[in-house]
N, CA, C and O of each residue as an XYZ file, in Angstrom:
928
protein
N      77.225     24.029    147.930
C      77.554     25.319    148.522
C      78.550     26.098    147.664
O      78.480     27.317    147.512
N      79.465     25.328    147.123
C      80.484     25.995    146.300
C      79.849     26.629    145.079
O      80.141     27.775    144.736
N      78.951     25.851    144.405
C      78.287     26.379    143.218
C      77.413     27.587    143.552
O      77.364     28.545    142.780
N      76.720     27.552    144.696
C      75.881     28.681    145.087
C      76.697     29.933    145.327
O      76.288     31.037    144.968
N      77.863     29.746    145.940
C      78.737     30.887    146.195
C      79.256     31.481    144.893
O      79.372     32.702    144.779
N      79.563     30.662    143.934
C      80.070     31.136    142.635
C      79.003     31.926    141.899
O      79.300     32.937    141.263
N      77.764     31.467    141.984
C      76.677     32.195    141.328
C      76.503     33.585    141.925
O      76.302     34.560    141.202
N      76.581     33.669    143.255
C      76.432     34.975    143.920
C      77.557     35.910    143.489
O      77.315     37.079    143.189
N      78.796     35.393    143.458
C      79.929     36.224    143.046
C      79.779     36.654    141.589
O      80.125     37.783    141.238
N      79.270     35.769    140.742
C      79.079     36.097    139.337
C      78.055     37.215    139.173
O      78.252     38.146    138.393
N      76.924     37.104    139.944
C      75.896     38.140    139.871
C      76.423     39.473    140.385
O      76.147     40.523    139.805
N      77.190     39.427    141.486
C      77.767     40.669    142.029
C      78.718     41.300    141.014
O      78.734     42.518    140.833
N      79.501     40.463    140.362
C      80.435     40.964    139.348
C      79.709     41.644    138.193
O      80.141     42.687    137.704
N      78.587     41.037    137.756
C      77.802     41.636    136.673
C      77.252     42.986    137.095
O      77.313     43.953    136.336
N      76.704     43.054    138.327
C      76.153     44.330    138.807
C      77.234     45.399    138.924
O      77.004     46.561    138.591
N      78.417     45.001    139.400
C      79.527     45.967    139.510
C      79.940     46.468    138.132
O      80.164     47.666    137.957
N      80.045     45.579    137.156
C      80.433     45.959    135.793
C      79.414     46.921    135.181
O      79.767     47.934    134.577
N      78.100     46.557    135.366
C      77.045     47.432    134.834
C      77.097     48.800    135.511
O      76.915     49.826    134.856
N      77.344     48.816    136.818
C      77.436     50.085    137.539
C      78.591     50.950    137.035
O      78.462     52.167    136.904
N      79.719     50.299    136.756
C      80.879     51.050    136.236
C      80.561     51.639    134.860
O      80.892     52.795    134.595
N      79.930     50.868    133.994
C      79.565     51.352    132.651
C      78.611     52.531    132.746
O      78.775     53.535    132.052
N      77.593     52.399    133.629
C      76.632     53.498    133.791
C      77.314     54.748    134.315
O      77.028     55.857    133.864
N      78.223     54.566    135.273
C      78.955     55.703    135.826
C      79.817     56.382    134.758
O      79.888     57.609    134.690
N      80.465     55.572    133.934
C      81.312     56.117    132.864
C      80.469     56.922    131.868
O      80.844     58.028    131.476
N      79.325     56.354    131.464
C      78.443     57.065    130.533
C      77.918     58.342    131.158
O      77.815     59.374    130.494
N      77.587     58.267    132.439
C      77.052     59.435    133.136
C      78.102     60.551    133.187
O      77.780     61.724    132.994
N      79.354     60.177    133.447
C      80.435     61.177    133.490
C      80.604     61.834    132.128
O      80.776     63.049    132.034
N      80.553     61.017    131.064
C      80.680     61.573    129.718
C      79.533     62.521    129.402
O      79.742     63.597    128.842
N      78.329     62.118    129.760
C      77.180     62.963    129.484
C      77.250     64.267    130.265
O      76.926     65.335    129.747
N      77.680     64.161    131.525
C      77.796     65.359    132.350
C      78.844     66.306    131.758
O      78.644     67.520    131.699
N      79.983     65.716    131.314
C      81.036     66.540    130.729
C      80.573     67.209    129.453
O      80.851     68.388    129.230
N      79.863     66.461    128.606
C      79.355     67.037    127.359
C      78.313     68.112    127.651
O      78.281     69.154    126.996
N      77.474     67.851    128.627
C      76.449     68.830    128.988
C      77.097     70.108    129.532
O      76.650     71.218    129.244
N      78.157     69.928    130.321
C      78.866     71.074    130.876
C      79.516     71.904    129.773
O      79.460     73.133    129.788
N      80.138     71.205    128.808
C      80.762     71.924    127.694
C      79.728     72.672    126.868
O      79.975     73.783    126.398
N      78.564     72.049    126.698
C      77.507     72.677    125.906
C      76.981     73.928    126.592
O      76.709     74.934    125.937
N      76.839     73.865    127.899
C      76.319     75.011    128.639
C      77.309     76.170    128.626
O      76.905     77.327    128.504
N      78.615     75.870    128.753
C      79.625     76.919    128.881
C      80.165     77.368    127.528
O      81.193     78.044    127.488
N      79.518     77.023    126.425
C      79.999     77.394    125.095
C      78.820     77.803    124.224
O      77.670     77.471    124.513
N      79.124     78.531    123.153
C      78.083     78.885    122.186
C      78.483     78.371    120.805
O      79.663     78.195    120.501
N      77.467     78.137    119.983
C      77.694     77.487    118.687
C      77.984     78.521    117.607
O      77.330     79.560    117.517
N      78.979     78.204    116.796
C      79.326     79.016    115.629
C      79.526     78.064    114.454
O      80.196     77.040    114.584
N      78.945     78.406    113.313
C      79.088     77.590    112.107
C      80.095     78.252    111.163
O      79.926     79.403    110.758
N      81.140     77.503    110.825
C      82.153     77.984    109.895
C      81.905     77.329    108.538
O      81.843     76.104    108.440
N      81.764     78.138    107.498
C      81.395     77.635    106.180
C      82.595     77.753    105.238
O      83.216     78.811    105.135
N      82.906     76.656    104.557
C      83.984     76.610    103.576
C      83.505     75.872    102.332
O      82.507     75.152    102.367
N      84.227     76.059    101.242
C      84.017     75.230    100.054
C      84.942     74.013    100.052
O      84.684     73.018     99.374
N      86.025     74.116    100.825
C      87.013     73.038    100.893
C      87.693     73.140    102.247
O      88.166     74.212    102.622
N      87.748     72.018    102.998
C      88.280     72.086    104.366
C      89.621     71.378    104.517
O      90.208     71.421    105.599
N      90.120     70.736    103.483
C      91.482     70.186    103.473
C      91.755     69.222    104.633
O      92.844     69.223    105.207
N      90.756     68.399    104.970
C      91.008     67.323    105.936
C      90.704     67.631    107.388
O      91.157     66.905    108.272
N      89.946     68.693    107.663
C      89.555     68.975    109.048
C      88.598     67.874    109.526
O      87.707     67.461    108.784
N      88.784     67.404    110.756
C      87.965     66.318    111.289
C      87.193     66.785    112.520
O      87.499     67.816    113.119
N      86.183     65.992    112.875
C      85.432     66.256    114.100
C      86.385     66.158    115.293
O      87.173     65.218    115.390
N      86.307     67.117    116.182
C      87.223     67.161    117.317
C      88.404     68.084    117.095
O      89.214     68.291    117.999
N      88.510     68.645    115.885
C      89.617     69.557    115.595
C      89.506     70.820    116.440
O      88.395     71.278    116.708
N      90.621     71.390    116.864
C      90.563     72.599    117.708
C      90.074     73.821    116.929
O      90.249     73.921    115.715
N      89.466     74.731    117.656
C      89.163     76.071    117.146
C      90.053     77.030    117.921
O      89.959     77.128    119.144
N      90.915     77.734    117.203
C      91.851     78.649    117.850
C      91.470     80.090    117.534
O      91.086     80.423    116.413
N      91.587     80.925    118.546
C      91.347     82.358    118.396
C      92.609     83.077    118.848
O      93.016     82.981    120.006
N      93.229     83.807    117.900
C      94.509     84.477    118.172
C      95.557     83.471    118.628
O      96.426     83.790    119.440
N      95.467     82.244    118.094
C      96.447     81.220    118.416
C      96.183     80.449    119.686
O      96.994     79.605    120.068
N      95.054     80.717    120.368
C      94.731     80.054    121.639
C      93.532     79.139    121.433
O      92.564     79.510    120.770
N      93.604     77.934    122.010
C      92.468     77.011    121.919
C      91.269     77.594    122.671
O      91.338     77.867    123.870
N      90.159     77.779    121.927
C      88.955     78.337    122.557
C      87.730     77.472    122.286
O      86.637     77.792    122.753
N      87.889     76.398    121.552
C      86.720     75.580    121.246
C      87.093     74.339    120.460
O      88.254     73.935    120.403
N      86.070     73.744    119.855
C      86.251     72.460    119.179
C      85.174     72.289    118.123
O      84.050     72.763    118.282
N      85.531     71.603    117.041
C      84.558     71.264    115.997
C      83.799     70.021    116.445
O      84.399     68.982    116.718
N      82.482     70.133    116.517
C      81.662     69.029    117.014
C      80.916     68.293    115.918
O      80.475     67.161    116.115
N      80.771     68.934    114.754
C      79.975     68.296    113.695
C      80.402     68.865    112.349
O      80.752     70.041    112.246
N      80.371     68.019    111.314
C      80.716     68.440    109.953
C      79.582     68.016    109.027
O      79.202     66.846    108.995
N      79.046     68.972    108.277
C      77.947     68.703    107.349
C      78.312     69.177    105.950
O      78.931     70.226    105.776
N      77.921     68.390    104.962
C      78.108     68.764    103.558
C      76.756     69.205    103.006
O      75.775     68.464    103.071
N      76.718     70.419    102.464
C      75.469     70.995    101.962
C      75.625     71.279    100.479
O      76.571     71.950    100.066
N      74.702     70.771     99.680
C      74.712     71.012     98.237
C      73.711     72.112     97.909
O      72.517     71.989     98.180
N      74.218     73.182     97.326
C      73.373     74.309     96.937
C      72.999     74.143     95.471
O      73.805     74.413     94.580
N      71.767     73.695     95.225
C      71.338     73.434     93.849
C      71.140     74.717     93.052
O      71.279     74.718     91.829
N      70.821     75.801     93.735
C      70.608     77.062     93.019
C      71.922     77.653     92.522
O      72.007     78.120     91.386
N      72.939     77.633     93.371
C      74.238     78.181     92.988
C      75.160     77.132     92.374
O      76.276     77.443     91.957
N      74.681     75.875     92.321
C      75.477     74.764     91.776
C      76.837     74.692     92.464
O      77.883     74.676     91.816
N      76.792     74.648     93.792
C      78.026     74.615     94.574
C      77.823     73.722     95.790
O      76.704     73.518     96.260
N      78.936     73.197     96.283
C      78.917     72.376     97.490
C      79.666     73.094     98.595
O      80.792     73.552     98.400
N      79.041     73.188     99.749
C      79.652     73.847    100.886
C      79.826     72.848    102.026
O      79.107     71.853    102.121
N      80.794     73.136    102.881
C      81.038     72.306    104.058
C      80.836     73.186    105.293
O      81.452     74.242    105.441
N      79.957     72.715    106.168
C      79.678     73.457    107.395
C      80.363     72.773    108.574
O      80.141     71.592    108.840
N      81.192     73.528    109.268
C      81.850     73.026    110.472
C      81.142     73.638    111.680
O      81.220     74.843    111.918
N      80.454     72.787    112.437
C      79.734     73.257    113.620
C      80.699     73.228    114.790
O      81.154     72.163    115.207
N      81.006     74.401    115.315
C      81.962     74.488    116.407
C      81.358     75.054    117.668
O      80.389     75.813    117.616
N      81.927     74.688    118.799
C      81.553     75.243    120.090
C      82.708     76.103    120.584
O      83.849     75.647    120.657
N      82.401     77.346    120.920
C      83.400     78.312    121.380
C      83.054     78.732    122.803
O      81.884     78.941    123.124
N      84.051     78.856    123.643
C      83.816     79.246    125.036
C      83.079     80.577    125.105
O      83.362     81.502    124.344
N      82.123     80.656    126.035
C      81.262     81.833    126.112
C      82.009     83.108    126.491
O      81.566     84.208    126.163
N      83.122     82.966    127.169
C      83.855     84.165    127.573
C      84.719     84.734    126.439
O      85.386     85.754    126.613
N      84.703     84.072    125.286
C      85.475     84.538    124.131
C      84.569     85.368    123.235
O      83.573     84.864    122.715
N      84.907     86.618    123.057
C      84.146     87.512    122.184
C      84.932     87.716    120.890
O      86.042     88.250    120.891
N      84.329     87.279    119.795
C      84.992     87.353    118.491
C      84.443     88.551    117.727
O      83.239     88.607    117.479
N      85.289     89.518    117.344
C      84.808     90.647    116.533
C      84.184     90.162    115.228
O      84.642     89.187    114.634
N      83.146     90.845    114.797
C      82.389     90.406    113.618
C      83.221     90.449    112.344
O      82.922     89.720    111.398
N      84.258     91.283    112.293
C      85.077     91.370    111.080
C      86.289     90.445    111.117
O      87.230     90.630    110.345
N      86.277     89.457    112.001
C      87.394     88.511    112.085
C      87.443     87.620    110.854
O      86.425     87.376    110.205
N      88.634     87.140    110.544
C      88.854     86.251    109.405
C      89.039     84.820    109.898
O      89.641     84.582    110.945
N      88.506     83.864    109.120
C      88.576     82.450    109.492
C      89.376     81.705    108.427
O      89.104     81.818    107.232
N      90.359     80.948    108.879
C      91.216     80.171    107.990
C      91.294     78.737    108.494
O      90.914     78.442    109.627
N      91.791     77.852    107.639
C      92.132     76.491    108.058
C      93.650     76.400    108.060
O      94.304     76.639    107.046
N      94.192     76.052    109.209
C      95.639     76.012    109.367
C      96.086     74.609    109.754
O      95.267     73.722    109.996
N      97.405     74.425    109.809
C      97.974     73.112    110.100
C      98.999     73.244    111.207
O      99.811     74.169    111.206
N      98.959     72.314    112.155
C      99.970     72.265    113.204
C     101.234     71.650    112.617
O     101.325     70.432    112.465
N     102.206     72.491    112.290
C     103.404     71.992    111.623
C     103.143     71.793    110.143
O     102.140     72.269    109.610
N     104.055     71.082    109.478
C     103.921     70.856    108.041
C     102.878     69.789    107.735
O     102.084     69.948    106.807
N     102.872     68.710    108.501
C     101.956     67.596    108.231
C     101.124     67.260    109.472
O     100.727     66.110    109.660
N     100.862     68.252    110.311
C     100.147     68.003    111.548
C      98.642     68.083    111.400
O      98.105     68.036    110.293
N      97.973     68.204    112.534
C      96.510     68.233    112.576
C      95.979     69.544    112.012
O      96.547     70.613    112.238
N      94.891     69.440    111.281
C      94.224     70.631    110.749
C      93.321     71.222    111.827
O      92.723     70.491    112.617
N      93.226     72.547    111.854
C      92.370     73.205    112.828
C      91.805     74.488    112.223
O      92.305     74.994    111.218
N      90.743     75.004    112.863
C      90.113     76.251    112.422
C      90.788     77.403    113.161
O      90.819     77.440    114.392
N      91.321     78.328    112.397
C      92.087     79.439    112.953
C      91.308     80.744    112.742
O      91.067     81.154    111.607
N      90.925     81.379    113.832
C      90.189     82.649    113.778
C      91.171     83.788    114.061
O      91.756     83.864    115.141
N      91.340     84.667    113.076
C      92.218     85.826    113.227
C      91.372     87.009    113.692
O      90.441     87.405    112.991
N      91.673     87.582    114.859
C      90.823     88.658    115.400
C      90.731     89.856    114.461
O      91.714     90.254    113.837
N      89.523     90.422    114.373
C      89.317     91.636    113.598
C      89.634     92.871    114.430
O      90.201     92.776    115.518
N      89.256     94.035    113.897
C      89.562     95.302    114.568
C      88.311     96.058    115.022
O      88.404     97.096    115.678
N      87.133     95.518    114.660
C      85.890     96.185    115.042
C      85.389     95.590    116.361
O      84.773     94.525    116.374
N      85.661     96.292    117.479
C      85.262     95.780    118.782
C      83.941     96.376    119.253
O      83.648     96.410    120.448
N      83.154     96.843    118.293
C      81.808     97.321    118.626
C      80.749     96.286    118.264
O      79.604     96.383    118.705
N      81.133     95.291    117.459
C      80.188     94.254    117.042
C      80.878     92.902    117.141
O      81.982     92.714    116.629
N      80.200     91.945    117.819
C      80.791     90.637    118.049
C      79.913     89.541    117.455
O      78.720     89.735    117.220
N      80.530     88.388    117.220
C      79.821     87.243    116.639
C      78.835     86.698    117.669
O      79.242     86.336    118.773
N      77.542     86.633    117.327
C      76.551     86.130    118.292
C      76.481     84.607    118.259
O      77.131     83.950    117.446
N      75.679     84.072    119.161
C      75.467     82.621    119.187
C      74.701     82.184    117.942
O      73.822     82.899    117.460
N      75.044     81.004    117.427
C      74.461     80.426    116.213
C      74.794     81.247    114.961
O      74.096     81.164    113.951
N      75.857     82.028    115.040
C      76.262     82.832    113.883
C      76.932     81.943    112.838
O      77.392     80.841    113.136
N      76.975     82.452    111.610
C      77.638     81.767    110.495
C      78.787     82.650    110.031
O      78.587     83.814    109.685
N      79.981     82.092    110.026
C      81.167     82.811    109.567
C      81.719     82.120    108.325
O      82.037     80.931    108.353
N      81.830     82.872    107.244
C      82.350     82.325    105.991
C      83.869     82.383    106.037
O      84.454     83.448    106.234
N      84.500     81.233    105.854
C      85.949     81.152    105.950
C      86.648     81.300    104.607
O      86.014     81.249    103.553
N      87.958     81.482    104.662
C      88.812     81.543    103.478
C      89.286     80.135    103.137
O      89.915     79.462    103.953
N      88.973     79.703    101.915
C      89.268     78.328    101.529
C      90.776     78.102    101.410
O      91.477     78.918    100.813
N      91.279     77.004    101.971
C      92.696     76.684    101.813
C      92.986     76.233    100.384
O      92.074     75.859     99.647
N      94.245     76.271    100.003
C      94.639     75.871     98.653
C      94.822     74.352     98.596
O      95.590     73.796     99.380
N      94.121     73.671     97.671
C      94.332     72.226     97.523
C      95.757     71.918     97.083
O      96.437     72.776     96.520
N      96.205     70.697     97.338
C      97.576     70.328     97.038
C      97.868     70.375     95.545
O      98.973     70.744     95.147
N      96.882     70.001     94.697
C      97.158     70.015     93.254
C      97.330     71.449     92.750
O      98.129     71.700     91.848
N      96.572     72.399     93.338
C      96.763     73.796     92.939
C      98.106     74.311     93.444
O      98.762     75.109     92.775
N      98.515     73.848     94.633
C      99.819     74.249     95.150
C     100.928     73.730     94.241
O     101.915     74.424     93.995
N     100.758     72.482     93.736
C     101.753     71.934     92.816
C     101.812     72.722     91.517
O     102.895     72.990     90.996
N     100.627     73.099     90.987
C     100.603     73.893     89.756
C     101.239     75.260     89.973
O     101.937     75.770     89.098
N     100.995     75.856     91.149
C     101.597     77.159     91.452
C     103.115     77.036     91.528
O     103.844     77.880     91.005
N     103.587     75.965     92.189
C     105.035     75.762     92.290
C     105.648     75.548     90.910
O     106.741     76.039     90.629
N     104.941     74.811     90.048
C     105.428     74.578     88.686
C     105.480     75.881     87.900
O     106.436     76.126     87.164
N     104.451     76.723     88.055
C     104.425     78.013     87.365
C     105.568     78.909     87.834
O     106.210     79.584     87.028
N     105.819     78.912     89.152
C     106.923     79.715     89.681
C     108.251     79.221     89.146
O     109.119     80.018     88.792
N     108.415     77.885     89.086
C     109.666     77.327     88.568
C     109.874     77.709     87.105
O     110.991     78.017     86.691
N     108.772     77.686     86.311
C     108.874     78.072     84.903
C     109.283     79.540     84.764
O     110.136     79.879     83.943
N     108.666     80.407     85.576
C     109.017     81.828     85.519
C     110.456     82.060     85.958
O     111.139     82.933     85.424
N     110.920     81.273     86.939
C     112.309     81.407     87.371
C     113.263     80.991     86.257
O     114.301     81.619     86.049
N     112.902     79.924     85.540
C     113.736     79.495     84.408
C     113.793     80.584     83.343
O     114.860     80.876     82.803
N     112.635     81.188     83.040
C     112.614     82.272     82.052
C     113.443     83.460     82.524
O     114.147     84.088     81.733
N     113.355     83.767     83.818
C     114.136     84.876     84.356
C     115.634     84.581     84.255
O     116.433     85.466     83.948
N     116.003     83.319     84.520
C     117.410     82.959     84.424
C     117.907     83.084     82.986
O     119.035     83.515     82.748
N     117.051     82.701     82.021
C     117.428     82.859     80.608
C     117.602     84.336     80.257
O     118.546     84.708     79.561
N     116.675     85.181     80.749
C     116.790     86.621     80.484
C     118.062     87.193     81.114
O     118.740     88.028     80.516
N     118.375     86.733     82.328
C     119.592     87.201     82.998
C     120.826     86.758     82.218
O     121.800     87.503     82.105
N     120.775     85.539     81.681
C     121.901     85.036     80.895
C     122.106     85.873     79.642
O     123.238     86.208     79.292
N     120.989     86.219     78.951
C     121.088     87.057     77.751
C     121.641     88.429     78.105
O     122.496     88.962     77.398
N     121.149     89.003     79.208
C     121.630     90.315     79.639
C     123.110     90.267     79.992
O     123.862     91.182     79.658
N     123.528     89.195     80.670
C     124.938     89.049     81.035
C     125.821     88.959     79.797
O     126.897     89.555     79.745
N     125.351     88.198     78.789
C     126.116     88.088     77.542
C     126.205     89.447     76.838
O     127.245     89.794     76.277
N     125.103     90.215     76.871
C     125.118     91.544     76.246
C     126.106     92.469     76.950
O     126.850     93.206     76.303
N     126.104     92.424     78.282
C     127.040     93.260     79.041
C     128.482     92.849     78.749
O     129.357     93.700     78.587
N     128.724     91.529     78.684
C     130.078     91.050     78.391
C     130.525     91.482     76.995
O     131.676     91.872     76.798
N     129.598     91.409     76.019
C     129.918     91.840     74.652
C     130.224     93.331     74.610
O     131.164     93.765     73.944
N     129.412     94.115     75.338
C     129.655     95.564     75.392
C     131.014     95.861     76.032
O     131.751     96.734     75.574
N     131.332     95.122     77.097
C     132.625     95.325     77.757
C     133.775     94.989     76.819
O     134.786     95.691     76.802
N     133.630     93.915     76.033
C     134.683     93.555     75.069
C     134.841     94.652     74.018
O     135.961     94.996     73.641
N     133.712     95.203     73.543
C     133.785     96.275     72.552
C     134.480     97.512     73.132
O     135.261     98.177     72.451
N     134.181     97.806     74.400
C     134.839     98.953     75.045
C     136.337     98.716     75.153
O     137.144     99.608     74.892
N     136.695     97.486     75.546
C     138.123     97.163     75.647
C     138.809     97.278     74.296
O     139.925     97.789     74.202
N     138.140     96.800     73.244
C     138.708     96.903     71.900
C     138.872     98.364     71.503
O     139.884     98.746     70.916
N     137.855     99.193     71.832
C     137.938    100.612     71.492
C     139.088    101.305     72.212
O     139.809    102.104     71.616
N     139.258    100.996     73.500
C     140.358    101.581     74.269
C     141.696    101.146     73.696
O     142.628    101.943     73.597
N     141.785     99.869     73.317
C     143.034     99.369     72.734
C     143.349    100.073     71.417
O     144.501    100.423     71.162
N     142.327    100.284     70.576
C     142.534    100.982     69.308
C     142.979    102.415     69.529
O     143.851    102.922     68.823
N     142.367    103.075     70.527
C     142.769    104.455     70.827
C     144.230    104.499     71.275
O     144.993    105.367     70.852
N     144.613    103.537     72.149
C     146.003    103.507     72.607
C     146.967    103.207     71.458
O     148.115    103.650     71.481
N     146.511    102.469     70.471
C     147.351    102.150     69.301
C     147.292    103.243     68.238
O     147.764    103.037     67.119
N     146.717    104.407     68.571
C     146.622    105.556     67.671
C     145.799    105.234     66.434
O     146.063    105.746     65.347
N     144.784    104.367     66.616
C     143.915    104.002     65.508
C     142.604    104.766     65.626
O     142.134    105.053     66.727
N     142.018    105.093     64.472
C     140.773    105.820     64.466
C     140.963    107.301     64.716
O     142.062    107.751     65.041
N     139.885    108.058     64.564
C     139.943    109.518     64.709
C     140.329    109.922     66.122
O     141.196    110.774     66.316
N     139.678    109.305     67.116
C     139.972    109.665     68.505
C     141.403    109.320     68.861
O     142.074    110.098     69.539
N     141.884    108.170     68.417
C     143.264    107.783     68.704
C     144.266    108.742     68.099
O     145.261    109.093     68.735
N     144.008    109.171     66.866
C     144.924    110.115     66.222
C     144.888    111.472     66.906
O     145.918    112.128     67.059
N     143.672    111.895     67.324
C     143.573    113.183     68.005
C     144.319    113.175     69.329
O     144.944    114.168     69.704
N     144.252    112.046     70.040
C     144.864    111.986     71.370
C     146.351    111.675     71.341
O     147.099    112.161     72.190
N     146.796    110.869     70.372
C     148.171    110.380     70.423
C     149.038    110.797     69.231
O     150.261    110.674     69.303
N     148.437    111.291     68.123
C     149.226    111.655     66.936
C     149.459    113.167     66.923
O     148.507    113.946     66.880
N     150.738    113.580     66.960
C     151.074    115.007     66.983
C     150.915    115.670     65.629
O     150.843    116.896     65.554
N     150.858    114.894     64.560
C     150.782    115.470     63.223
C     149.535    116.322     63.059
O     149.606    117.475     62.634
N     148.387    115.738     63.403
C     147.129    116.463     63.269
C     147.108    117.680     64.188
O     146.579    118.729     63.820
N     147.687    117.541     65.391
C     147.743    118.671     66.327
C     148.592    119.794     65.753
O     148.220    120.965     65.824
N     149.740    119.427     65.181
C     150.630    120.432     64.608
C     149.972    121.143     63.436
O     150.111    122.357     63.288
N     149.251    120.392     62.599
C     148.564    121.007     61.468
C     147.498    121.994     61.944
O     147.368    123.093     61.404
N     146.729    121.581     62.975
C     145.721    122.487     63.507
C     146.355    123.730     64.113
O     145.822    124.832     63.982
N     147.509    123.550     64.786
C     148.200    124.689     65.384
C     148.705    125.643     64.299
O     148.628    126.861     64.455
N     149.222    125.088     63.202
C     149.708    125.927     62.092
C     148.553    126.676     61.451
O     148.691    127.845     61.090
N     147.392    125.996     61.304
C     146.226    126.633     60.699
C     145.748    127.794     61.558
O     145.422    128.859     61.034
N     145.705    127.601     62.871
C     145.260    128.661     63.771
C     146.235    129.836     63.718
O     145.815    130.993     63.698
N     147.539    129.540     63.693
C     148.536    130.614     63.632
C     148.417    131.387     62.324
O     148.547    132.611     62.318
N     148.173    130.688     61.214
C     148.037    131.354     59.913
C     146.809    132.245     59.873
O     146.843    133.334     59.299
N     145.727    131.783     60.481
C     144.509    132.598     60.497
C     144.715    133.837     61.349
O     144.202    134.908     61.027
N     145.467    133.694     62.439
C     145.753    134.874     63.252
C     146.541    135.932     62.459
O     146.296    137.129     62.608
N     147.476    135.490     61.627
C     148.277    136.429     60.835
C     147.479    136.980     59.661
O     147.637    138.145     59.297
N     146.640    136.166     59.078
C     145.876    136.588     57.903
C     144.402    136.302     58.126
O     143.858    135.380     57.518
N     143.748    137.068     58.979
C     142.333    136.805     59.281
C     141.424    137.001     58.081
O     140.311    136.477     58.057
N     141.900    137.779     57.044
C     141.072    138.001     55.864
C     140.793    136.709     55.117
O     139.856    136.641     54.323
N     141.613    135.666     55.369
C     141.402    134.394     54.664
C     140.081    133.751     55.047
O     139.530    132.948     54.293
N     139.559    134.115     56.254
C     138.277    133.559     56.667
C     137.131    134.060     55.813
O     136.110    133.385     55.690
N     137.286    135.250     55.213
C     136.199    135.859     54.442
C     136.420    135.747     52.940
O     135.541    136.110     52.159
N     137.536    135.268     52.542
C     137.812    135.155     51.103
C     137.331    133.827     50.575
O     137.389    132.798     51.249
N     136.848    133.883     49.334
C     136.377    132.663     48.708
C     137.512    132.035     47.920
O     138.259    132.741     47.244
N     137.647    130.759     47.996
C     138.693    130.120     47.198
C     138.365    130.219     45.713
O     137.212    130.096     45.300
N     139.393    130.442     44.938
C     139.209    130.537     43.483
C     138.832    129.180     42.917
O     139.385    128.131     43.247
N     137.842    129.288     42.032
C     137.423    128.052     41.374
C     138.358    127.755     40.221
O     138.672    128.630     39.414
N     138.782    126.551     40.156
C     139.656    126.134     39.059
C     138.851    126.059     37.775
O     137.768    125.473     37.746
N     139.395    126.668     36.686
C     138.652    126.566     35.405
C     138.613    125.149     34.904
O     139.558    124.374     35.049
N     137.506    124.847     34.321
C     137.356    123.496     33.779
C     138.258    123.346     32.553
O     138.365    124.265     31.741
N     138.881    122.230     32.429
C     139.759    122.025     31.252
C     138.957    122.062     29.966
O     137.866    121.499     29.867
N     139.537    122.750     28.972
C     138.863    122.854     27.666
C     138.860    121.514     26.958
O     139.837    120.765     26.957
N     137.751    121.261     26.379
C     137.608    120.039     25.619
C     138.245    120.221     24.240
O     138.002    121.234     23.584
N     139.034    119.284     23.801
C     139.651    119.385     22.469
C     138.591    119.393     21.380
O     137.583    118.688     21.439
N     138.877    120.254     20.352
C     137.928    120.318     19.231
C     138.023    119.071     18.401
O     139.094    118.519     18.149
N     136.875    118.665     17.999
C     136.811    117.488     17.139
C     137.018    117.878     15.687
O     136.998    117.017     14.807
């Protein structure tokens, strides 16, 4: 009797377990079917997706409106290029203007990658179901490193140019200081004009003499005769 009872309990347990599994699968299928009915498909095309995975959010104006359900790699033999297609489901009540821009963004610095749709301005035409939207490719990390290196090099060159300019300004300032010092020491033409009374007095005497004898302005100075050469 004991063994018979154990067998019955074992069979009941198996049926209960199978029923739970079927119910769980049914709930998942119903949920997936519901999501499929209440959403429309949009394909986002990139050349590089920078780590976007299946299940990644699709955001419109920063709000979650869908999800990436499938990722396909397509090789274009004619254009010799490889494209990545992200198949996304977007809620049907979301109308995306046809001129909207699509980017791949990151939650935080090292967070999850997601598809970011920036709303356009043309509200007369909207993205239809099964539409294809070409996205803007994100920058790979190696290109970002090269860009940072290039910026650092240009900054170094700019700092060198600033250093040369600073030295030139300092040299010019020293020359100005030297010139001012020379003028104060009555050196040079400007210093003598500003600080030496001799030249001023001579100019004053010349002006006074011309006032008394203005005819001197029109008279030619006599040429000195050349000395006679001794006869040989």
